C-alpha positions as CSV (number, residue, x, y, z in Angstrom):
1,M,112.8,111.4,42.1
2,T,114.5,113.6,39.4
3,K,117.8,112.1,38.1
4,P,120.7,114.4,39.1
5,R,122.4,116.6,36.1
6,R,125.5,115.0,35.3
7,I,127.8,118.1,35.1
8,C,131.6,117.6,33.7
9,V,133.9,120.2,35.3
10,I,137.3,120.8,33.7
11,T,140.4,122.0,35.5
12,G,143.8,122.6,33.8
13,S,146.1,124.3,36.4
14,R,146.6,125.0,40.2
15,A,144.8,128.5,39.4
16,D,141.4,127.6,38.1
17,Y,141.1,124.4,40.6
18,G,141.8,126.8,43.5
19,L,139.1,129.2,41.9
20,Q,136.5,126.1,41.1
21,S,137.0,124.1,44.3
22,R,134.4,125.8,46.4
23,L,131.9,124.9,43.3
24,I,132.8,121.4,43.2
25,Q,132.0,120.9,46.4
26,L,128.8,122.4,46.5
27,L,127.9,120.2,43.1
28,A,129.2,116.8,45.2
29,D,126.9,118.1,48.2
30,D,123.6,118.6,46.2
31,P,121.3,116.4,45.2
32,R,120.1,117.8,42.1
33,T,124.0,117.5,40.4
34,E,126.4,115.1,40.0
35,P,130.0,116.4,39.6
36,R,132.5,114.4,37.3
37,L,136.0,116.3,37.4
38,I,137.8,116.3,34.4
39,V,141.7,116.9,35.1
40,T,144.3,118.0,32.5
41,G,146.8,120.6,31.6
42,S,149.8,121.3,33.8
43,H,148.2,119.4,36.9
44,L,149.7,116.2,35.1
45,V,153.0,117.6,34.6
46,A,155.8,117.2,37.3
47,D,157.6,120.6,36.0
48,F,154.7,122.2,37.1
49,G,154.2,120.4,40.8
50,L,152.0,117.4,39.3
51,T,149.3,119.8,41.5
52,V,146.6,116.7,40.6
53,G,147.9,115.6,44.2
54,E,146.4,118.7,45.6
55,I,143.1,117.7,44.3
56,E,143.3,113.9,45.7
57,A,144.3,115.7,48.9
58,D,141.1,117.3,49.1
59,G,139.1,114.3,48.5
60,V,137.7,115.0,45.4
61,A,137.0,112.1,43.1
62,I,138.7,112.1,39.5
63,A,136.6,111.2,36.7
64,E,139.0,111.4,33.8
65,R,142.9,112.6,33.5
66,V,144.0,114.0,30.3
67,E,147.5,114.1,29.4
68,C,147.9,117.0,26.9
69,V,151.2,119.2,27.9
70,Q,153.9,119.0,25.4
71,A,157.9,119.8,26.7
72,D,158.2,122.1,24.0
73,D,156.4,125.3,25.1
74,S,157.4,127.0,22.0
75,G,154.2,128.5,19.7
76,L,154.3,125.2,18.1
77,G,154.6,123.1,21.2
78,M,151.9,125.0,22.6
79,A,149.6,124.5,19.3
80,K,150.4,120.6,19.6
81,S,149.3,120.8,23.4
82,L,145.9,122.4,22.2
83,G,145.3,119.8,19.7
84,L,146.1,117.0,22.1
85,A,143.9,118.5,24.7
86,V,140.7,118.6,22.0
87,I,141.4,114.9,21.2
88,G,141.8,113.9,24.7
89,L,139.1,115.9,26.1
90,A,136.5,114.8,23.6
91,E,137.3,111.4,24.3
92,A,136.6,111.9,28.0
93,L,133.4,114.0,27.7
94,G,132.1,111.2,24.9
95,R,132.8,108.7,28.1
96,Q,131.1,110.8,30.9
97,K,127.9,111.9,28.6
98,P,127.3,114.9,30.8
99,D,124.2,117.1,30.8
100,L,126.4,120.1,30.9
101,V,130.3,121.1,30.8
102,V,131.6,123.9,33.1
103,V,134.9,125.5,31.8
104,F,136.6,128.4,33.8
105,G,138.5,131.4,32.4
106,D,140.7,132.0,29.5
107,R,143.2,128.9,29.2
108,Y,143.9,127.0,26.1
109,E,142.9,123.8,27.8
110,M,139.2,125.4,28.4
111,L,139.2,126.3,24.6
112,A,139.9,122.7,23.9
113,A,137.2,121.5,26.3
114,A,134.8,124.1,24.8
115,S,135.8,123.1,21.2
116,A,134.9,119.2,22.1
117,A,131.4,120.3,23.6
118,M,130.7,122.1,20.6
119,A,131.3,119.2,18.4
120,L,129.7,116.7,20.9
121,R,126.4,119.4,21.2
122,L,126.5,119.5,24.8
123,P,125.6,122.3,26.6
124,L,128.3,124.6,28.2
125,A,128.7,127.0,30.9
126,H,131.7,129.4,31.1
127,I,132.8,131.2,34.6
128,A,134.9,134.2,34.6
129,G,134.2,135.5,30.9
130,G,133.6,139.2,29.6
131,Q,137.1,140.2,31.5
132,L,139.9,142.1,29.3
133,T,143.8,141.1,29.3
134,E,144.8,142.7,26.2
135,G,148.6,141.6,27.0
136,A,148.1,138.3,26.5
137,V,146.3,135.6,23.9
138,D,144.1,134.7,26.8
139,D,142.1,137.3,25.9
140,A,141.3,136.1,22.4
141,I,140.5,132.5,24.0
142,R,138.3,133.8,26.9
143,H,135.8,135.7,24.1
144,A,136.0,132.6,21.7
145,I,134.7,130.6,24.9
146,T,132.1,133.1,25.1
147,K,130.7,132.5,21.9
148,L,131.0,128.6,22.4
149,A,129.3,128.7,25.8
150,H,125.2,128.9,26.5
151,L,125.5,130.0,30.1
152,H,127.6,132.8,31.6
153,F,128.8,133.7,35.1
154,T,130.5,137.1,35.4
155,A,132.3,138.7,38.1
156,I,131.0,142.2,37.9
157,E,128.2,144.2,35.8
158,P,130.8,145.6,33.3
159,Y,131.7,142.0,32.2
160,R,128.2,141.2,32.0
161,R,127.8,144.1,29.5
162,R,130.9,143.0,27.6
163,I,129.4,139.6,27.1
164,L,126.2,141.3,25.9
165,Q,128.0,143.2,23.3
166,L,129.1,140.0,22.0
167,G,125.4,139.2,21.3
168,E,124.6,136.9,23.9
169,A,121.2,136.6,25.4
170,P,120.7,138.6,28.3
171,E,118.8,135.9,29.9
172,R,121.7,133.5,29.8
173,V,124.5,135.8,31.3
174,F,124.7,136.1,35.3
175,T,126.8,138.3,37.3
176,V,127.7,136.3,40.7
177,G,130.9,137.8,41.6
178,S,134.3,136.1,41.6
179,T,134.8,132.5,42.8
180,G,138.3,133.6,44.0
181,L,136.7,135.5,47.0
182,D,134.6,132.7,48.1
183,A,137.9,130.6,48.9
184,I,139.1,133.7,51.0
185,R,135.9,133.7,53.0
186,L,135.9,130.0,53.7
187,R,139.3,128.3,54.0
188,P,140.9,128.1,57.2
189,R,144.3,129.4,57.4
190,L,147.6,128.3,58.3
191,G,149.6,129.9,61.1
192,R,152.9,132.2,60.7
193,A,155.0,129.3,61.8
194,E,153.1,126.9,59.6
195,V,153.9,129.0,56.6
196,E,157.5,129.4,57.2
197,A,157.6,125.5,57.7
198,R,156.3,124.9,54.2
199,L,158.5,127.6,52.6
200,G,161.8,126.6,54.3
201,M,162.3,130.3,55.2
202,T,161.8,132.7,57.8
203,L,159.7,135.4,56.9
204,G,160.8,139.0,57.9
205,E,159.0,142.1,58.8
206,R,158.9,143.2,54.7
207,S,158.2,139.8,52.6
208,L,156.6,139.9,49.2
209,M,154.9,137.1,47.3
210,V,155.7,136.9,43.5
211,T,154.3,135.3,40.5
212,F,155.2,136.2,36.8
213,H,154.0,134.5,33.7
214,P,154.8,134.9,30.0
215,E,153.2,137.9,28.7
216,T,152.5,136.0,25.2
217,L,151.5,139.3,23.2
218,S,154.6,141.2,24.3
219,P,157.4,142.0,21.5
220,L,160.1,141.0,24.4
221,P,160.8,137.6,24.6
222,P,160.3,135.9,28.0
223,E,163.8,135.8,29.1
224,A,164.1,139.5,28.8
225,Q,160.9,140.0,30.6
226,I,162.0,137.9,33.3
227,T,165.4,139.6,33.8
228,E,163.8,143.2,34.0
229,M,161.8,141.9,37.0
230,L,164.6,140.1,38.6
231,S,166.9,142.9,38.2
232,A,164.2,145.4,40.4
233,L,164.1,142.7,42.8
234,G,167.7,142.0,43.0
235,G,168.0,145.8,44.2
236,L,165.6,145.7,47.3
237,D,167.1,145.6,50.8
238,D,168.4,142.3,52.3
239,D,166.0,142.2,54.9
240,V,162.8,141.9,52.2
241,R,162.1,137.9,51.6
242,L,160.5,137.1,48.0
243,I,158.2,134.1,48.0
244,F,158.0,132.9,44.3
245,T,155.7,130.7,42.7
246,M,156.1,129.1,39.3
247,A,155.1,130.5,36.0
248,N,152.2,128.7,34.2
249,A,152.6,126.2,31.0
250,D,152.5,129.2,28.6
251,A,154.7,129.6,25.9
252,G,158.0,130.8,27.9
253,G,156.9,129.6,31.1
254,R,160.1,127.1,31.4
255,A,162.4,129.9,30.4
256,I,160.9,132.3,33.3
257,T,161.3,129.5,35.9
258,R,164.9,128.4,35.0
259,A,165.7,132.2,35.5
260,V,164.0,132.5,38.9
261,E,165.8,129.3,39.9
262,E,169.1,130.9,39.3
263,F,167.8,134.1,41.0
264,V,166.8,132.2,44.2
265,A,170.1,130.1,44.4
266,R,171.9,133.2,44.5
267,R,169.9,134.3,47.7
268,P,169.5,131.5,49.9
269,G,167.7,132.3,53.2
270,R,166.0,135.5,51.4
271,S,164.1,134.0,48.6
272,V,162.3,130.6,47.8
273,L,160.8,129.0,44.6
274,V,157.9,126.7,45.2
275,A,156.2,124.8,42.6
276,S,152.9,125.1,44.2
277,L,151.7,126.1,47.7
278,G,148.1,124.7,47.0
279,Q,145.2,127.2,47.9
280,Q,145.2,126.8,51.6
281,G,149.2,127.5,51.5
282,Y,148.9,130.1,49.1
283,L,146.3,132.2,50.9
284,S,147.8,131.7,54.0
285,A,150.6,133.1,52.6
286,L,149.3,136.1,51.3
287,A,148.0,137.1,54.9
288,Q,151.6,137.0,56.0
289,V,153.2,139.2,53.3
290,Q,153.3,143.0,52.6
291,G,152.7,143.0,48.9
292,V,152.5,140.9,45.7
293,V,154.5,141.4,42.5
294,G,154.3,140.2,39.0
295,N,151.5,139.9,36.3
296,S,149.0,137.1,37.5
297,S,145.2,137.9,37.7
298,S,145.3,136.9,41.7
299,G,147.1,140.2,42.2
300,L,144.0,142.0,40.8
301,I,141.2,140.2,42.1
302,E,141.9,138.2,45.4
303,V,145.1,140.0,46.6
304,P,142.9,143.6,47.6
305,S,140.8,141.2,50.2
306,F,144.2,141.1,52.0
307,G,144.6,144.9,52.4
308,I,148.1,144.8,51.0
309,G,149.3,146.2,47.6
310,T,150.2,144.7,44.4
311,V,152.5,145.8,41.9
312,N,151.5,144.7,38.4
313,I,154.1,144.6,36.0
314,G,153.2,145.0,32.0
315,D,150.1,144.3,30.0
316,R,149.2,141.0,31.0
317,Q,146.1,142.3,32.7
318,K,145.7,145.2,30.9
319,G,141.3,145.7,30.8
320,R,140.7,144.1,34.1
321,L,139.0,146.4,36.7
322,R,141.6,147.5,39.3
323,A,141.3,148.3,42.8
324,A,143.3,151.3,44.3
325,S,145.8,149.1,45.8
326,I,146.9,148.4,42.3
327,I,150.1,149.9,41.1
328,D,150.8,149.4,37.2
329,C,154.3,149.5,35.7
330,P,155.8,148.6,32.4
331,I,158.2,145.8,32.1
332,L,161.3,148.0,32.6
333,A,163.8,147.4,35.7
334,E,163.9,151.1,36.7
335,S,159.8,151.5,36.5
336,I,159.5,148.3,38.7
337,A,162.0,149.2,41.4
338,D,160.0,152.8,41.6
339,A,157.0,151.0,42.1
340,L,158.4,148.4,44.7
341,T,159.3,151.5,46.4
342,R,156.2,152.8,46.5
343,L,154.4,149.4,47.4
344,L,156.4,149.3,50.7
345,S,156.1,152.6,51.8
346,P,154.0,153.2,55.1
347,E,151.5,155.3,53.3
348,F,150.8,153.0,50.7
349,Q,150.8,150.0,52.8
350,A,148.1,152.0,55.1
351,M,145.8,152.9,52.3
352,A,145.9,149.4,50.8
353,R,144.6,148.3,54.4
354,S,141.2,150.1,53.9
355,V,140.6,149.2,50.5
356,V,137.3,147.7,49.5
357,N,137.5,144.6,46.9
358,P,135.2,145.1,44.1
359,F,134.8,141.8,42.8
360,G,132.1,140.5,45.1
361,D,131.1,139.1,48.6
362,G,132.3,135.4,48.6
363,H,129.4,133.5,47.4
364,A,129.5,133.4,43.9
365,S,129.9,129.4,43.8
366,E,126.1,129.5,45.4
367,R,125.0,131.6,42.8
368,I,126.5,129.4,40.3
369,L,125.2,126.2,41.7
370,D,121.6,127.3,41.6
371,V,121.5,128.2,38.0
372,L,123.7,125.1,37.1
373,A,121.2,122.7,39.0
374,A,117.8,124.7,37.6
375,H,118.5,126.4,34.2
376,P,116.1,124.7,31.7
377,L,118.4,122.7,29.2
378,D,116.1,122.0,26.5
379,G,117.0,124.0,23.5
380,L,119.9,125.4,25.4
381,I,122.4,124.6,22.4
382,R,120.4,126.8,20.3
383,K,121.6,130.6,20.2
384,G,120.7,133.6,18.4
385,F,122.6,136.8,18.2
386,V,121.0,139.7,20.0
387,D,121.8,142.7,18.6
388,L,122.5,145.8,20.6
389,P,119.8,148.8,20.6
């Protein structure tokens, strides 16, 4: 009997875990593969909801825990966190001795894992490459991981072509769809009353989900960025309920969360801040709201599947493919207010309900599994550079 492939999957945040959870389950169920989950980043930090608990609640075995996030979220603090992540993940991978390492997206923890895998001469698979987010340092991280990786899984064909532009071999790049749509297709959802119980707030006829992360390449400091958005949200009618989720662990994330906490405290019963809803809670809440506001990738990738619109603020997601239900606006209170008015209009609400999500069919994880389980590994770490014709 062939020995199953030992595959280390890295997760560093609530966001990427939700997008990888179906794949992790499939790897565990398939006799060809033996997943080893390595948990790091904000999962292990109380200020960000200690979301490792969500992984444990799912019954997923955790092979390694690598702490790396510094209390200081300045640029220097982020650089230190990156260095600690490289050290800790290298040690974890050295202990696990995997046949293959899987990283997702564009977070610094993933760059740390990719760097460690390179030094250890381990084959690396990268999910969700080829995208653009021109307003964030994540853009450079994503492309750097592409050059460190040996197998690539993209959401759509334009992203595959972008990876080919970076010199990767066509036979190593697979268009599979977005894994975010897998969970939408499969996860059971909570009812409205259960969502309200988790939030501790009654949802009205008009509710919005709000997630705002630091736009790391913006000339505006995070405090100014969040002030513009909150100023616009503060002008909404009193009947509009606001569900805020916490900012990520990027530089300035804690400042954004503090500003939101103060905003929510002034509006009891009309707004709430949650550290993490978990994947089921988040998707269930999306099914109950009338729109999404902020600058999270989820607003562009997953939200169109719910037939609601997104106000996408600033340049953090600049370069990503957009459905017709996305309203782009700059980080200016007046522009955001205008976008909110459009989002909540009956005409836009009706249009959003008919939008088709361009990011796949909800079966991306199965396609990724088949490649991870069967693609030849001999010689995989040797890469050439394929010039375009």
